[in-house]
VOSESE-368751 format. One record per residue (C-alpha): residue in three letters; chain; x, y, z. Coordinates in nm, 2 decimals, always signed. Example, Ala and Ser with C-alpha at 12.3 -4.5 7.8 and 13.67 -1.06 7.14 Angstrom:
# VOSESE-368751
PT,ALA,A,+1.23,-0.45,+0.78
PT,SER,A,+1.37,-0.11,+0.71
# end
This chain:
# VOSESE-368751
PT,MET,A,+4.98,+9.44,-4.62
PT,LYS,A,+4.91,+9.15,-4.86
PT,THR,A,+5.15,+9.30,-5.11
PT,LEU,A,+5.42,+9.30,-4.84
PT,GLU,A,+5.36,+8.94,-4.75
PT,PHE,A,+5.37,+8.84,-5.12
PT,VAL,A,+5.71,+9.02,-5.16
PT,ILE,A,+5.85,+8.85,-4.85
PT,SER,A,+5.74,+8.51,-4.97
PT,ALA,A,+5.88,+8.56,-5.31
PT,PHE,A,+6.21,+8.68,-5.16
PT,ILE,A,+6.23,+8.36,-4.94
PT,LEU,A,+6.15,+8.13,-5.24
PT,LEU,A,+6.42,+8.31,-5.45
PT,CYS,A,+6.68,+8.27,-5.17
PT,VAL,A,+6.59,+7.90,-5.13
PT,GLY,A,+6.61,+7.85,-5.51
PT,LEU,A,+6.95,+8.02,-5.53
PT,ALA,A,+7.08,+7.82,-5.24
PT,ALA,A,+6.96,+7.50,-5.40
PT,CYS,A,+7.12,+7.59,-5.73
PT,GLY,A,+7.44,+7.68,-5.55
PT,GLY,A,+7.42,+7.35,-5.37
PT,ASP,A,+7.37,+7.15,-5.69
PT,ARG,A,+7.66,+7.32,-5.85
PT,ASP,A,+7.88,+7.24,-5.55
PT,ILE,A,+7.77,+6.87,-5.57
PT,GLU,A,+7.84,+6.86,-5.94
PT,ARG,A,+8.18,+7.02,-5.89
PT,GLN,A,+8.27,+6.76,-5.62
PT,LEU,A,+8.15,+6.48,-5.84
PT,ASP,A,+8.36,+6.62,-6.13
PT,ARG,A,+8.66,+6.65,-5.90
PT,ALA,A,+8.62,+6.29,-5.79
PT,ASP,A,+8.58,+6.17,-6.15
PT,ALA,A,+8.91,+6.35,-6.24
PT,LEU,A,+9.09,+6.18,-5.95
PT,ILE,A,+8.97,+5.83,-6.00
PT,ASP,A,+9.24,+5.72,-6.25
PT,SER,A,+9.54,+5.91,-6.10
PT,ALA,A,+9.45,+5.91,-5.73
PT,PRO,A,+9.16,+5.67,-5.66
PT,ASP,A,+9.22,+5.69,-5.28
PT,ALA,A,+9.18,+6.07,-5.28
PT,ALA,A,+8.86,+6.03,-5.50
PT,LEU,A,+8.72,+5.77,-5.25
PT,MET,A,+8.79,+6.01,-4.96
PT,LEU,A,+8.62,+6.29,-5.14
PT,LEU,A,+8.31,+6.08,-5.21
PT,ASP,A,+8.30,+5.95,-4.85
PT,SER,A,+8.29,+6.31,-4.73
PT,MET,A,+7.97,+6.37,-4.93
PT,CYS,A,+7.62,+6.30,-4.79
PT,ALA,A,+7.48,+6.05,-5.04
PT,ASP,A,+7.14,+6.04,-4.88
PT,SER,A,+7.08,+6.40,-4.97
PT,LEU,A,+7.13,+6.33,-5.34
PT,GLY,A,+6.87,+6.24,-5.58
PT,GLY,A,+6.81,+6.15,-5.94
PT,GLY,A,+7.11,+6.17,-6.17
PT,GLN,A,+7.34,+6.29,-5.90
PT,ARG,A,+7.28,+5.99,-5.69
PT,ALA,A,+7.32,+5.76,-5.99
PT,ARG,A,+7.65,+5.93,-6.08
PT,TYR,A,+7.77,+5.92,-5.72
PT,GLY,A,+7.69,+5.55,-5.70
PT,LEU,A,+7.89,+5.48,-6.02
PT,LEU,A,+8.19,+5.69,-5.92
PT,TYR,A,+8.20,+5.55,-5.57
PT,THR,A,+8.19,+5.19,-5.70
PT,LYS,A,+8.47,+5.27,-5.95
PT,ALA,A,+8.69,+5.44,-5.68
PT,ALA,A,+8.63,+5.15,-5.44
PT,THR,A,+8.72,+4.90,-5.71
PT,LYS,A,+9.04,+5.07,-5.80
PT,ASN,A,+9.13,+5.09,-5.43
PT,ARG,A,+9.05,+4.72,-5.38
PT,THR,A,+8.80,+4.82,-5.12
PT,PRO,A,+8.50,+4.59,-5.09
PT,VAL,A,+8.16,+4.74,-5.12
PT,ALA,A,+7.90,+4.61,-4.88
PT,ASP,A,+7.62,+4.57,-5.13
PT,ASP,A,+7.52,+4.67,-5.49
PT,SER,A,+7.26,+4.93,-5.39
PT,LEU,A,+7.46,+5.23,-5.51
PT,ILE,A,+7.57,+5.08,-5.84
PT,GLY,A,+7.22,+4.92,-5.88
PT,MET,A,+7.07,+5.27,-5.88
PT,ALA,A,+7.32,+5.37,-6.15
PT,VAL,A,+7.22,+5.07,-6.36
PT,ASP,A,+6.85,+5.15,-6.32
PT,TYR,A,+6.90,+5.52,-6.39
PT,TYR,A,+7.12,+5.48,-6.70
PT,ALA,A,+6.92,+5.18,-6.84
PT,GLY,A,+6.83,+5.22,-7.21
PT,ARG,A,+7.07,+5.50,-7.29
PT,GLY,A,+7.32,+5.29,-7.46
PT,ASP,A,+7.60,+5.53,-7.38
PT,SER,A,+7.93,+5.48,-7.18
PT,LEU,A,+7.76,+5.55,-6.85
PT,GLU,A,+7.52,+5.26,-6.90
PT,ILE,A,+7.81,+5.03,-7.01
PT,GLN,A,+8.02,+5.13,-6.71
PT,SER,A,+7.73,+5.08,-6.47
PT,LEU,A,+7.67,+4.73,-6.61
PT,PHE,A,+8.04,+4.64,-6.59
PT,TYR,A,+8.09,+4.75,-6.23
PT,GLN,A,+7.77,+4.58,-6.11
PT,GLY,A,+7.90,+4.26,-6.29
PT,TYR,A,+8.24,+4.31,-6.13
PT,HIS,A,+8.07,+4.34,-5.79
PT,TYR,A,+7.88,+4.02,-5.84
PT,SER,A,+8.20,+3.85,-5.97
PT,ASN,A,+8.39,+3.94,-5.66
PT,ASN,A,+8.11,+3.81,-5.44
PT,GLY,A,+8.09,+3.48,-5.61
PT,VAL,A,+7.76,+3.53,-5.79
PT,ALA,A,+7.88,+3.39,-6.12
PT,ASP,A,+7.56,+3.37,-6.32
PT,SER,A,+7.46,+3.74,-6.25
PT,ALA,A,+7.81,+3.85,-6.31
PT,LEU,A,+7.83,+3.68,-6.65
PT,LEU,A,+7.49,+3.82,-6.75
PT,LEU,A,+7.58,+4.18,-6.67
PT,LEU,A,+7.94,+4.16,-6.81
PT,SER,A,+7.82,+4.00,-7.14
PT,ARG,A,+7.56,+4.28,-7.17
PT,ALA,A,+7.83,+4.54,-7.11
PT,TYR,A,+8.05,+4.37,-7.37
PT,GLU,A,+7.77,+4.35,-7.63
PT,MET,A,+7.69,+4.72,-7.58
PT,ALA,A,+8.05,+4.84,-7.58
PT,VAL,A,+8.17,+4.67,-7.90
PT,PRO,A,+7.92,+4.84,-8.14
PT,ALA,A,+7.96,+5.16,-7.94
PT,HIS,A,+8.34,+5.14,-8.01
PT,ASP,A,+8.40,+5.17,-7.63
PT,LEU,A,+8.70,+4.93,-7.67
PT,PHE,A,+8.83,+4.99,-7.32
PT,TYR,A,+8.52,+4.87,-7.13
PT,ALA,A,+8.47,+4.59,-7.39
PT,ALA,A,+8.81,+4.47,-7.29
PT,MET,A,+8.74,+4.52,-6.92
PT,SER,A,+8.43,+4.32,-6.95
PT,SER,A,+8.61,+4.04,-7.14
PT,ARG,A,+8.89,+4.04,-6.88
PT,GLU,A,+8.64,+4.00,-6.59
PT,MET,A,+8.45,+3.73,-6.78
PT,ALA,A,+8.77,+3.54,-6.82
PT,ALA,A,+8.83,+3.56,-6.45
PT,VAL,A,+8.47,+3.44,-6.37
PT,TYR,A,+8.52,+3.14,-6.61
PT,ARG,A,+8.85,+3.06,-6.45
PT,ARG,A,+8.69,+3.05,-6.11
PT,LEU,A,+8.43,+2.82,-6.25
PT,PHE,A,+8.71,+2.60,-6.39
PT,MET,A,+8.59,+2.65,-6.74
PT,ILE,A,+8.95,+2.70,-6.86
PT,GLY,A,+8.88,+2.70,-7.23
PT,GLU,A,+8.62,+2.98,-7.20
PT,GLY,A,+8.85,+3.17,-6.97
PT,LEU,A,+9.14,+3.15,-7.21
PT,ARG,A,+8.92,+3.26,-7.50
PT,TRP,A,+8.80,+3.57,-7.32
PT,ALA,A,+9.15,+3.65,-7.19
PT,ARG,A,+9.28,+3.66,-7.54
PT,GLU,A,+8.98,+3.87,-7.65
PT,ALA,A,+9.06,+4.12,-7.37
PT,LYS,A,+9.42,+4.14,-7.47
PT,GLN,A,+9.33,+4.21,-7.83
PT,LEU,A,+9.08,+4.48,-7.73
PT,PHE,A,+9.32,+4.65,-7.49
PT,THR,A,+9.58,+4.65,-7.77
PT,GLU,A,+9.32,+4.81,-8.01
PT,ALA,A,+9.22,+5.06,-7.74
PT,GLU,A,+9.59,+5.16,-7.72
PT,LYS,A,+9.63,+5.04,-7.36
PT,PRO,A,+9.96,+4.85,-7.38
PT,ALA,A,+10.00,+4.81,-7.01
PT,HIS,A,+9.66,+4.65,-6.97
PT,ALA,A,+9.73,+4.43,-7.27
PT,ALA,A,+10.06,+4.32,-7.12
PT,TRP,A,+9.90,+4.24,-6.79
PT,MET,A,+9.65,+4.02,-6.97
PT,ASP,A,+9.94,+3.78,-7.05
PT,HIS,A,+9.93,+3.68,-6.68
PT,ASN,A,+9.57,+3.56,-6.72
PT,ILE,A,+9.65,+3.39,-7.04
PT,VAL,A,+9.95,+3.21,-6.89
PT,ASN,A,+9.74,+3.09,-6.59
PT,ALA,A,+9.47,+2.96,-6.83
PT,MET,A,+9.74,+2.78,-7.03
PT,ILE,A,+9.89,+2.62,-6.73
PT,PHE,A,+9.57,+2.49,-6.59
PT,SER,A,+9.45,+2.37,-6.94
PT,GLY,A,+9.78,+2.17,-6.97
PT,ASP,A,+9.94,+2.38,-7.24
PT,PHE,A,+10.27,+2.39,-7.06
PT,ASN,A,+10.49,+2.46,-7.37
PT,GLY,A,+10.27,+2.75,-7.47
PT,ALA,A,+10.28,+2.89,-7.12
PT,LYS,A,+10.66,+2.86,-7.11
PT,GLU,A,+10.70,+3.04,-7.44
PT,LEU,A,+10.47,+3.32,-7.33
PT,LEU,A,+10.65,+3.36,-7.00
PT,ASP,A,+10.98,+3.38,-7.19
PT,SER,A,+10.84,+3.66,-7.41
PT,MET,A,+10.70,+3.84,-7.10
PT,GLY,A,+11.05,+3.82,-6.95
PT,HIS,A,+11.19,+4.02,-7.25
PT,SER,A,+10.91,+4.28,-7.27
PT,ASP,A,+10.94,+4.64,-7.18
PT,PHE,A,+10.71,+4.60,-6.88
PT,TYR,A,+10.94,+4.34,-6.71
PT,SER,A,+11.13,+4.63,-6.55
PT,ASP,A,+10.81,+4.71,-6.36
PT,VAL,A,+10.85,+4.54,-6.01
PT,ALA,A,+10.49,+4.42,-5.99
PT,PHE,A,+10.49,+4.29,-6.34
PT,ARG,A,+10.82,+4.11,-6.29
PT,ARG,A,+10.70,+3.95,-5.96
PT,HIS,A,+10.38,+3.82,-6.13
PT,VAL,A,+10.60,+3.67,-6.41
PT,MET,A,+10.80,+3.48,-6.14
PT,LEU,A,+10.49,+3.37,-5.96
PT,ASN,A,+10.35,+3.24,-6.29
PT,ARG,A,+10.68,+3.05,-6.33
PT,VAL,A,+10.62,+2.90,-5.98
PT,GLU,A,+10.28,+2.77,-6.08
PT,LEU,A,+10.42,+2.62,-6.40
PT,ALA,A,+10.70,+2.46,-6.21
PT,LEU,A,+10.45,+2.31,-5.97
PT,GLN,A,+10.26,+2.16,-6.26
PT,LEU,A,+10.57,+2.03,-6.42
PT,LYS,A,+10.70,+1.90,-6.08
PT,SER,A,+11.02,+2.10,-6.12
PT,TYR,A,+11.06,+2.15,-5.75
PT,HIS,A,+11.42,+2.25,-5.76
PT,GLU,A,+11.33,+2.55,-5.98
PT,ILE,A,+11.07,+2.67,-5.72
PT,ASP,A,+11.34,+2.73,-5.46
PT,SER,A,+11.54,+2.95,-5.70
PT,LEU,A,+11.23,+3.14,-5.81
PT,TYR,A,+11.13,+3.22,-5.45
PT,GLU,A,+11.50,+3.32,-5.37
PT,ALA,A,+11.48,+3.57,-5.67
PT,LEU,A,+11.14,+3.70,-5.53
PT,ALA,A,+11.29,+3.74,-5.18
PT,SER,A,+11.59,+3.94,-5.33
PT,ASP,A,+11.33,+4.16,-5.51
PT,GLN,A,+11.18,+4.26,-5.17
PT,TYR,A,+10.87,+4.05,-5.23
PT,MET,A,+10.64,+4.01,-4.93
PT,PHE,A,+10.56,+3.64,-4.90
PT,LYS,A,+10.20,+3.54,-4.86
PT,ALA,A,+10.07,+3.22,-4.70
PT,HIS,A,+10.00,+3.06,-5.03
PT,ASP,A,+10.37,+3.11,-5.13
PT,ARG,A,+10.48,+2.94,-4.81
PT,LEU,A,+10.24,+2.65,-4.88
PT,ASN,A,+10.39,+2.62,-5.24
PT,GLN,A,+10.73,+2.60,-5.08
PT,ALA,A,+10.61,+2.34,-4.84
PT,LYS,A,+10.46,+2.13,-5.12
PT,ALA,A,+10.79,+2.15,-5.32
PT,ALA,A,+10.99,+2.05,-5.01
PT,LEU,A,+10.75,+1.76,-4.94
PT,ALA,A,+10.78,+1.63,-5.29
PT,SER,A,+11.16,+1.66,-5.27
PT,GLY,A,+11.17,+1.46,-4.95
PT,LYS,A,+11.28,+1.75,-4.74
PT,TYR,A,+11.03,+1.69,-4.46
PT,ASP,A,+11.18,+1.92,-4.20
PT,ASP,A,+11.18,+2.21,-4.45
PT,ALA,A,+10.82,+2.13,-4.54
PT,ASP,A,+10.72,+2.14,-4.17
PT,ARG,A,+10.91,+2.47,-4.13
PT,TYR,A,+10.73,+2.63,-4.43
PT,LEU,A,+10.39,+2.51,-4.29
PT,SER,A,+10.47,+2.68,-3.96
PT,MET,A,+10.56,+3.00,-4.15
PT,ALA,A,+10.24,+2.99,-4.35
PT,ARG,A,+10.03,+2.95,-4.03
PT,GLN,A,+10.18,+3.27,-3.90
PT,LEU,A,+10.05,+3.46,-4.20
PT,ASP,A,+9.70,+3.56,-4.30
PT,MET,A,+9.55,+3.25,-4.47
PT,SER,A,+9.24,+3.24,-4.68
PT,ASP,A,+8.99,+2.96,-4.64
PT,ALA,A,+9.13,+2.80,-4.96
PT,ASP,A,+9.49,+2.82,-4.82
PT,SER,A,+9.37,+2.67,-4.49
PT,LEU,A,+9.24,+2.37,-4.67
PT,PHE,A,+9.55,+2.36,-4.88
PT,SER,A,+9.75,+2.35,-4.56
PT,GLY,A,+9.55,+2.06,-4.43
PT,ASN,A,+9.61,+1.87,-4.75
PT,ILE,A,+9.99,+1.92,-4.72
PT,LEU,A,+9.98,+1.83,-4.35
PT,SER,A,+9.81,+1.49,-4.42
PT,ARG,A,+10.05,+1.42,-4.70
PT,LEU,A,+10.35,+1.51,-4.48
PT,ALA,A,+10.23,+1.27,-4.21
PT,ALA,A,+10.18,+0.99,-4.47
PT,ALA,A,+10.53,+1.05,-4.61
PT,GLN,A,+10.68,+1.02,-4.26
PT,GLY,A,+10.50,+0.69,-4.21
PT,ASP,A,+10.23,+0.82,-3.97
PT,TYR,A,+9.94,+0.68,-4.16
PT,LYS,A,+9.69,+0.71,-3.88
PT,THR,A,+9.75,+1.09,-3.84
PT,ALA,A,+9.75,+1.12,-4.22
PT,TYR,A,+9.41,+0.96,-4.25
PT,GLU,A,+9.26,+1.16,-3.96
PT,GLN,A,+9.40,+1.48,-4.11
PT,SER,A,+9.27,+1.40,-4.46
PT,ARG,A,+8.93,+1.31,-4.31
PT,VAL,A,+8.91,+1.64,-4.12
PT,PHE,A,+9.04,+1.82,-4.44
PT,ALA,A,+8.76,+1.66,-4.65
PT,GLU,A,+8.49,+1.74,-4.39
PT,ASP,A,+8.60,+2.10,-4.36
PT,LEU,A,+8.59,+2.13,-4.73
PT,ILE,A,+8.25,+1.98,-4.76
PT,ASN,A,+8.12,+2.23,-4.51
PT,SER,A,+8.29,+2.53,-4.67
PT,ASP,A,+8.21,+2.75,-4.96
PT,VAL,A,+8.56,+2.78,-5.10
PT,ARG,A,+8.52,+2.52,-5.38
PT,LEU,A,+8.51,+2.80,-5.64
PT,LEU,A,+8.78,+3.03,-5.50
PT,SER,A,+9.08,+3.13,-5.71
PT,ASN,A,+9.29,+2.82,-5.62
PT,PRO,A,+9.21,+2.54,-5.86
PT,GLN,A,+9.47,+2.32,-5.69
PT,THR,A,+9.28,+2.33,-5.37
PT,MET,A,+8.96,+2.23,-5.55
PT,LEU,A,+9.12,+1.94,-5.73
PT,LEU,A,+9.31,+1.81,-5.42
PT,THR,A,+9.00,+1.85,-5.21
PT,ASP,A,+8.80,+1.63,-5.43
PT,ASN,A,+9.09,+1.38,-5.44
PT,TYR,A,+9.12,+1.36,-5.06
PT,LYS,A,+8.74,+1.35,-5.02
PT,LEU,A,+8.74,+1.05,-5.25
PT,LYS,A,+9.04,+0.90,-5.07
PT,ALA,A,+8.88,+0.94,-4.73
PT,GLU,A,+8.55,+0.79,-4.86
PT,ASN,A,+8.74,+0.51,-5.03
PT,HIS,A,+8.93,+0.44,-4.71
PT,ARG,A,+8.61,+0.42,-4.52
PT,LEU,A,+8.46,+0.19,-4.77
PT,GLN,A,+8.77,-0.03,-4.77
PT,VAL,A,+8.76,-0.05,-4.39
PT,ALA,A,+8.39,-0.14,-4.41
PT,ARG,A,+8.46,-0.39,-4.68
PT,SER,A,+8.75,-0.54,-4.49
PT,ARG,A,+8.52,-0.57,-4.18
PT,GLU,A,+8.26,-0.74,-4.39
PT,LEU,A,+8.52,-0.97,-4.54
PT,ILE,A,+8.66,-1.06,-4.20
PT,ILE,A,+8.31,-1.13,-4.07
PT,GLY,A,+8.24,-1.34,-4.38
PT,LEU,A,+8.56,-1.53,-4.34
PT,ILE,A,+8.48,-1.60,-3.97
PT,VAL,A,+8.13,-1.72,-4.07
PT,ILE,A,+8.28,-1.94,-4.35
PT,CYS,A,+8.54,-2.08,-4.11
PT,LEU,A,+8.27,-2.16,-3.85
PT,LEU,A,+8.05,-2.33,-4.12
PT,LEU,A,+8.35,-2.52,-4.24
PT,GLY,A,+8.43,-2.62,-3.88
PT,ALA,A,+8.08,-2.74,-3.82
PT,LEU,A,+8.08,-2.92,-4.15
PT,ILE,A,+8.41,-3.09,-4.07
PT,VAL,A,+8.28,-3.19,-3.73
PT,PHE,A,+7.96,-3.32,-3.88
PT,LEU,A,+8.15,-3.51,-4.16
PT,ARG,A,+8.39,-3.65,-3.91
PT,LYS,A,+8.12,-3.76,-3.68
PT,ASN,A,+7.92,-3.91,-3.97
PT,TYR,A,+8.24,-4.07,-4.10
PT,LYS,A,+8.31,-4.23,-3.76
PT,SER,A,+7.96,-4.37,-3.73
PT,ARG,A,+7.98,-4.50,-4.08
PT,LEU,A,+8.32,-4.64,-4.01
PT,MET,A,+8.18,-4.82,-3.71
PT,ARG,A,+7.89,-4.95,-3.91
PT,GLU,A,+8.12,-5.07,-4.18
PT,ARG,A,+8.36,-5.23,-3.92
PT,LEU,A,+8.06,-5.41,-3.77
PT,GLU,A,+7.96,-5.53,-4.11
PT,VAL,A,+8.31,-5.64,-4.19
PT,GLU,A,+8.33,-5.83,-3.86
PT,LYS,A,+8.00,-5.99,-3.93
PT,LEU,A,+8.11,-6.09,-4.28
PT,VAL,A,+8.43,-6.22,-4.14
PT,ALA,A,+8.24,-6.42,-3.88
PT,GLU,A,+8.01,-6.55,-4.15
PT,SER,A,+8.30,-6.64,-4.37
PT,HIS,A,+8.46,-6.83,-4.08
PT,THR,A,+8.13,-7.01,-4.03
PT,LEU,A,+8.11,-7.08,-4.40
PT,HIS,A,+8.46,-7.20,-4.40
PT,ASP,A,+8.39,-7.43,-4.11
PT,ASP,A,+8.08,-7.56,-4.28
PT,LEU,A,+8.27,-7.60,-4.61
PT,THR,A,+8.54,-7.79,-4.42
PT,LEU,A,+8.28,-8.02,-4.27
PT,SER,A,+8.11,-8.06,-4.61
PT,ASN,A,+8.44,-8.15,-4.76
PT,HIS,A,+8.49,-8.41,-4.49
PT,ARG,A,+8.14,-8.54,-4.54
PT,TYR,A,+8.19,-8.54,-4.92
PT,ASN,A,+8.50,-8.73,-4.89
PT,GLU,A,+8.33,-8.98,-4.66
PT,LEU,A,+8.04,-9.01,-4.90
PT,SER,A,+8.28,-9.05,-5.19
PT,GLU,A,+8.45,-9.33,-5.02
PT,GLU,A,+8.12,-9.49,-4.93
PT,GLY,A,+8.01,-9.44,-5.30
PT,GLN,A,+8.33,-9.60,-5.42
PT,VAL,A,+8.27,-9.90,-5.18
PT,MET,A,+7.91,-9.93,-5.30
PT,LYS,A,+8.02,-9.90,-5.66
PT,ARG,A,+8.27,-10.17,-5.62
PT,ALA,A,+8.01,-10.38,-5.44
PT,MET,A,+7.76,-10.32,-5.72
PT,ALA,A,+8.02,-10.41,-5.97
PT,ASP,A,+8.09,-10.73,-5.79
PT,MET,A,+7.72,-10.80,-5.77
PT,GLU,A,+7.67,-10.73,-6.14
PT,THR,A,+7.96,-10.97,-6.22
PT,GLU,A,+7.82,-11.23,-5.99
PT,PHE,A,+7.47,-11.18,-6.14
PT,ALA,A,+7.60,-11.20,-6.49
PT,ASN,A,+7.78,-11.52,-6.41
PT,LYS,A,+7.47,-11.67,-6.25
PT,SER,A,+7.26,-11.55,-6.54
PT,ALA,A,+7.49,-11.72,-6.78
PT,ASP,A,+7.49,-12.03,-6.58
PT,CYS,A,+7.11,-12.02,-6.57
PT,SER,A,+7.08,-11.96,-6.94
PT,ALA,A,+7.31,-12.24,-7.01
PT,GLY,A,+7.10,-12.47,-6.79
PT,ILE,A,+6.78,-12.37,-6.95
PT,SER,A,+6.93,-12.41,-7.30
PT,ILE,A,+7.04,-12.75,-7.21
PT,CYS,A,+6.70,-12.83,-7.08
PT,LEU,A,+6.52,-12.70,-7.38
PT,THR,A,+6.75,-12.88,-7.61
PT,ALA,A,+6.69,-13.20,-7.42
PT,CYS,A,+6.31,-13.14,-7.43
PT,VAL,A,+6.32,-13.09,-7.80
PT,ARG,A,+6.52,-13.39,-7.85
PT,TYR,A,+6.30,-13.61,-7.65
PT,GLY,A,+5.97,-13.45,-7.77
PT,ILE,A,+5.89,-13.27,-7.46
PT,ALA,A,+5.89,-12.95,-7.65
PT,THR,A,+5.57,-13.03,-7.82
PT,GLU,A,+5.39,-13.04,-7.49
PT,ILE,A,+5.51,-12.68,-7.40
PT,HIS,A,+5.31,-12.39,-7.52
PT,PRO,A,+5.49,-12.27,-7.84
PT,LEU,A,+5.46,-11.89,-7.74
PT,ALA,A,+5.63,-11.94,-7.41
PT,ALA,A,+5.90,-12.13,-7.57
PT,ILE,A,+5.96,-11.85,-7.82
PT,ILE,A,+5.97,-11.58,-7.55
PT,PHE,A,+6.20,-11.78,-7.34
PT,ILE,A,+6.43,-11.85,-7.63
PT,ARG,A,+6.43,-11.47,-7.72
PT,LYS,A,+6.51,-11.37,-7.37
PT,SER,A,+6.77,-11.64,-7.32
PT,PRO,A,+6.85,-11.79,-7.65
PT,PRO,A,+7.05,-12.11,-7.62
PT,CYS,A,+7.40,-12.11,-7.74
PT,TRP,A,+7.33,-12.31,-8.03
PT,VAL,A,+7.07,-12.05,-8.16
PT,LYS,A,+7.34,-11.79,-8.15
# end
């Protein structure tokens, strides 16, 4: 009985093992089939991988599934929700140093690049590049270089982007991938345009127009779109119309950004109706966040060009506010970023000018009020001072009149006194004359008397001193 149970158990385990081995072989065959279809038919490879149950896989199969699924989705331009699948591949293949590890690092870096995580993308892509070069995996070294160029371009590090784009072209050429190398010229041209090397960009575009790949429709359209970007930078707006006419004849499906470029060219050429028409056409198409902001920029410029400055300012203010609240500063439209910063500064500058003008007006009003108060005060002070001075003048005039009158009276009195003095002077002169005459007569009489006394001896009886004094005072004529 126990022997029978053992046999049955062994049989069951054998069947399960065989089934598991058969299932593993089927999964491996499906993964091989998907790997074979990725380059030629990535959509079929993605459908095949979607039909598989990824949750039932484990270990190496799950890592390989994650790598193949990310590759197929990338080639189909299908966004992957997260990096969990490719992350398992990176973890599983870490440390091997082979092509699978290089591919895992590249596709995880590519995933981060498309999701705007620039620092992680550059770290993974540089690791892939540094592993691929010594391993002589030139294709994935070139792919890593190409994606790093794209990341640097989105970061507006144009010099680094141009350097890695040229490195990618060289590696694609060495890897004997001429189509990939030719397509790298588009990245190089874009970097040249935005770095200001317009002559170099024009020469490269001319050589691309004569290459064997120009017969390819997609390649030719990209060349013409590059020429549009160059014409925008050179402000050759008439050339833009002819380029878009050529694209239309080539059955090109216009995108919102193309219509916005046409609107910008029409606006710069003064064709405001055409600019408004192109803006309406752009709004009817699928617009990215960057294109929506670009549209707001053109709308504000169009309103300003038509003289509606109020609408232009309001539109530019809304444009700047929308941009500040958005996450599109590092999208693949450098014009939007530059114009955004420009209009943000213009809006802020206008706000500051309004505030400054308001302050200036208030200051002028205050100054005028102060000047008015000062003028009133000075005028009042001047009037009071004028009144005081007038009173002083009138007082001085009155005093001068009084002095004049006094002077007149004094003159009259002086004249009267002068006349009286003259009269008195004449009287005194007469009196002096009369006195002199009388003195002479008296002296003569005394002299005669003395003479007589001397003669008759009377003089001896007179005191000699008195006689001498008398004679000295009134000497007789004979003594003289």
